N, C-alpha and C positions, 0 to 999 in steps of 0.2 A: 688426166683426160676428162673433159666434161661429158656427162651423159648426153647422148643424142636424143633430142625431143622429136618424136614422130606424132604429128597431130592425128587424133582419132575423132571421127564424127560422133556426136552424141547419139546414142542408140535408144530404141524403145525398150521397155521391159522385156526380159527374156521370153522368147517365143520359139516355136518350132516350125519347120517347113510343113508344106501340105501333107507330106508323108507321115508327119508326126514323130519323126525320129531324129532328124538332123537339125542342128541349130541354123538359124538364118545366117547368110553370109556376113553381114555387118557384125553381128554378135560374135561369130566365129573368129573374125579378124581381130577383135579386141582380145578374145581369149588366147589366140595364137601369139599375139604381141607380148602378152605377159608370160606365156609358158615356154616359148621356144628359146633354145640356147640356155643361158643361165636364167633360172626362173626369177621373176620379179624385175624391178627396174633399177636396182642399186647394187653397188659393190664398194668395198673398202680397199683403197690402194695406198701404198706407202708414199710418203713425200720425200724421203731421203734414200740414198743408195743402200741396197741390201744385197750386194752381189759378192762380197768377200767376207771371210771370217772376221776381218778387222771391222768392216761395216757392222756386222752383227754384234761385235763386242761393244761398239758405241751405241747401237740402238737398244741393246738390252744389257745384260750383265757382262762386265762390271761397269761399263761407261755410264749407264743410265743413273747410277747412284749420284753422279755429280749434279745434274739438274734437280734431282730429288732433294739434295742437301740445300741447294740454293733456294728452292721454293719453300722448304721448311723454315729457312731463316727469314724469308720475305715472301709472303703469299702472293704479292702482286707479280712476282716473277713467273707465275704459272702461264701468263699470256705470252711471255718471251720464249719459254722452253717447251710449250705444248701447243696443240691445236685448239685449245679451249676457246680462244678469242674469236675464232671463225667457225664455231660449232654451235648449232641450234638444235634443240629438241622439238620435234613436232609431236605433240602429245594429244591422244584422244582415248576416250573410253567407248567410242562407237555408239553413243546413244542418240546421235542426230546426224547421220551421215548423208551428205548431199540430199537427194530426194528420196533416199531409201529408208530413212528413219532409224530406229533402234535396231541395228543389225549386229551389234556387238563388236568387241575389239578385234577378233580374228578377221571378220569380213571387212573391217575398216582398214586393214593394213594396206591393200592396194591403193587406196586413196591417200594415205599418209606417205607412202613411197612416192606417189605422184607429186605430192606437195614438195617432197625433198628434191625431186628432179627440177621443179620450177625454181626453188631457191638456188640450186647450183647453176642452172642454165642462165638465169637472168642476173644473178648477183654474185656468183662464185662463192656461195656460202655452203659449207658442209652441214649435213643434217643426219642425225640418227632419228628414225621414226620410233616412237615409244607408244605402244598400244597397251593400255592398262586395264586389267579386269577389275574395275572398281566403279560401280554406279553410285555408291555412297560418296558424297562430295568431300567429307572429312578424310576418308581413306585416300581419295585421289589427291587431295591437298598434301597430305603427309608424304605420299609417294613422290610427288613432283618436287616438293621442297627439299627432299633428301638428295635430289640429283644436282643441286647447285654446284658442287665441286667439278662436275663434268662439263657443264655447258656455259656458253656466253650469253644465251638467250633462250626463252621458252615461247614457242608458238602453240597456243592451245587451239584445238580444232575439233569440230563436230561433237560438241558436248551440249546436251539439250538444256533449254531454259526451264526453270530459273537456276538450276545448278551451276550453269556456266558463269552467272554473275557472282555467285558465292565463291566459286573456285578462283576466278581471276582476282577478285578483290583480296582474298586471303593471301594468295601467292604474291601479289604486288606488295603487300605489306611485309611479308616475311623474307622475300628474296631481294638481293642487291644486284640483280641483273634484269634486263628487260623481259617483261611478261606481257604477251599480246594475244588476245583472243581474236583471231582473224575474222571469224564469222560475224562478230560485232563490228570491229573497227575498220576492217578492210573495206567492206561495203560502204560504211559511213564516209570514209575518206574519198573514195572514188566518186560516190554520188555527190559529195560536197563540191568536188572539182567540177562535175557536170553542172551543178546548180550555179556555181559562180559564173561560168561562161554563159549559161542560160539567162542569167540576170542581165548580162551585157547585151546579148543578142535580142532579147525580148523587151529590153528597155524597162526593167523593173528594179525595184529596191527590195532587199530581203525583208526589211521590217514591215513591208506592205503586203507580203504574200499571204494568201489563204491556202494552206497546205492540207491535203487529205492523204493520210498514210494508211494504206490497206495492208494490215498485218501488224501484229503487236509482239513479235518475238524478239530475240536478241538483236538481230540485224536492224529491225525497225526502230527499236528503242535507241540503239546506238546512233543510227542515222539522225534521228530527231534531236538527240542530245548535241551532236556535232553541228547540225544545221542551226540550232539555237545560238551556238557560239559564233556563227558567221552572220547573225543578224535576224534570223527568223524568230518571230515572237511566239512564245509557248502558247499564248492564248489564241493564236491564229492557226493552231494545229488541231485537226480532227483525226483521231486515230481509231481504227476499227479492228476488232478481232473477229473470231468466228461467230460471236454472239451479237455483233453489230457495233454501234458507236459506243466507245468507252465513256461512261459518265459517272458522276458521283452517285454512290449508293447502289450501283448496279452490281449484281452478283458476278463473281469471277474476276473482279478487279483487284489484283494483288499489289504489293508494294512497288513493283517495277512499272506497272501500267498506270498506277494512281496519279503520278505527276502529269499525265496527259489526259486525265478525265475531264470531260466537258461538264458544265453545270447540269444538275439534275433536271432543270426545267428547259434545257435545250430542246426545241420542238422537233428537230430532225431525228429520224429513226433509222433510215436506210442509207446505203452507200449512194444511191441515186440522189437522195436528199442532200447529202454532204457535198456532192460534186457540183451542185448548182452554184455557179459563180466562182468556183475554186480556180486558183491560178496554177497550182501544181498538184499532180497526182503521182505519188510514189507507191508502187506495189511491191510488197515483200511477202507475198502470201502464196497463192496457187493459180495455175493457169486457167484462163477463161472466166475469171471472176468479174471482169469488167466488160460491158457491152458498148458498142458504138453509140447507142442511145444515151448511155450514162454520161459520155464525155461531150456530147453536143452542147449541153447548157453550161459548160465550163466558161470561164472568162476568156476574153480575147487573148491571143498569143499565149496559150497555156504551155506548160511543160508536163510531159507524160513520161514518167520513168517506170516502165513495167518490167520489173527485175526478176520475177519468178522464173526458175529454170527447171526443165528445158523449155517449158511453154509459158510465155508471158501472160500476165493478167488479161491483156488485149494484144493481139498480134500487131507487129510494127506496121504492116501495110494497111490494116484495117483502121488503126488509129490515125495514120496520116491521111488516109482517104476521107475519113470523117471530119478531121480537123487539119486541113492543109496549113493552117497558121501555127501549128504546134511544133515544138521540138520534142522528138520522141527518142527515147533510149530504152534498151533492153539489156538482158544479160547474155544475149546470144552473139556469137562471132560472125554470123552470116548476115547481119544487118548493121547499119551505121550506129555509132554511139554505144558500143558495148561497154557496160559498167562491169569491169573485170578486176577481181581482187589481185590478179598477178601484176597489175600496175602499182600495187601498194607494198605488200608485205616483203618481197625480196629487197627492195630498195630502202624501205624504212629500217629493216634490220641491218642492212649494210651500213647506213649512216650511224645507227646506234652503236653497233659493234666497233666501228672504227674510231670512235671517241670514248670507248669503254663506258657507255651510258649506263646508269644504274636503273633506268626505267625508260619507258616510252610514254611521255606525258602529253597533255592536250596540246601544248604549243608545238610539239613535234608532229602530231597528227595534222594540225592546221597547216603547218609548213609544207607537209607533203601534198595536201589538197591544193594549196595555192601554187605550188611548183608545177603540178600537173595541169592546172588551169592555164598558167602562164605559158607552158610549153605548147599547148594546143593552139596558141595564137601565133606561134612562130611558123615560118615557111617550112613545109614538109620536104625532107630530102627525097630525091628520086629513088634511092635504094629502099626507102620505106614503102613508097608507092609500088615499087616492083614486087615487094614481099606480099602485097595484097592485090596481085593480079593487074598491076598497072593502073589501079583506080586513082584518079586525081583527088588529092586531099587538100583542103584549105579550110581555115577556120570559118565556121558557119553552122547553120542548123543541122547539117549532116555530119559535122565533125567538131565536137565540143570537148572531147578528151583524146589524148594521144592513143596510138595503137600499141599493143603490148610489145611488138617486135621493133619498136623505135628505140634504137640503141641510146638515144639521148636521155631517155628516162633515168638511166643510172646516174649520170653526173648531176642532173637537175634535181631529182628527188633526194638522193642520198646526201648531197651537199646541203640541201635545205634542212633536212632532218638533223644533220650534224651541227649546223649553225644554231638551230633552235635548242638543241641539247646543251650547247655551250652557253647560250644566252640565258637559259633557265637554271644553270648550275648543276645539271645532272651528268655532265661529261667529266670523267675522271682524267682523260688524256686529250686535252684540246689539240686541234690541228690548225695549221695555216690553211684557211679555206681556199685561197687561190691555188695553192699547190695541190691541195686535196682534190679539188675539182679537175685539175689537169690530170692527176693520176687516175681518177675515175674515167675520164674521157679516153685515156690511153687503154685502160682495161676494156672499155666498150668498143675499142677499135675506131674511135673517131679521130 
């Protein structure tokens, strides 16, 4: 049985009522959701009958010895006789959790359980959440690498920069299964899909765009790296961190920011300066950091992706009121064009696992982005509109990426990822793509 997903509104930081003793109702609802009944959001259930003594003798001793012998003779049989092929580890050390920061591995566990629910709900992938008490990247690397016999894939989550780059790179080199840091690549893939359709609607070419990226963390760097692969010129990107525009010779520019440094003699000094004439603003920083005055001098028909959560760099309505000619996206579910990682990671892993891919490479990421962009151009089924309150959805400035509850995302994205894995030689067990897509469609109830 799949876990039932119950949407929870994003809440403000913990507060108390006027009496000063009782939690506010919204916060209490979230606490009750996690505490009532069986605590947490996950359980482990058997996939084979365990109702008789004979069942137990097959599940454990003595019957279990037979698959053990087969796997010992041929390690590849582990995917035939165990659940490893459909099992992903969601791994975190709790150093960069949502908007909560370094809250540690214990406090990170509800988030990792939530990630597991999304894997199961959207792609029928089983997950063990693994919270590791290891801030040192080398210790974390050794811990995760040692888990390879258990899992078919590793989803790294909420690990702060720059350690996240070090950990992912080392694990990808050491492990023969997909390793994917969703905080980096998930946002990059979904934002790339949004950009591809924004280019079509705003009648622009990627190589001509002047891009301003507000934020220089893991997500921002991964977004810009992927955008470059779809045609944006590195020299046309202006990236800002908390100290301002990143430029050659400026203090605080480490090896991960350096590729985006502007020349030292660039006369611009502020975000307002950078936005003059810019075609695209992508925000991956903090709420309220962009004003309407700043976006007024942007180029005609701009794209404004304000992705900070829960509060965008500039509110959706304010951005659209100031620039009616803009395409505006946020990370919020209560406005159009939500850039939501759930459109990516479940389906990317589904495609990778189903062909026994040894990695998730750049071609697979690009395939996912293009598949999402293409799907958004298709007519939207009435059942998808019904799931969003009967809202009429059609490709245009208010609908540039699919909705998370669109069941078509599974066959579209997973089959595109599987195809890219096969084309690039990382698929160990190729599939017939037409049959595979049909199977995914049935799984999605289409």
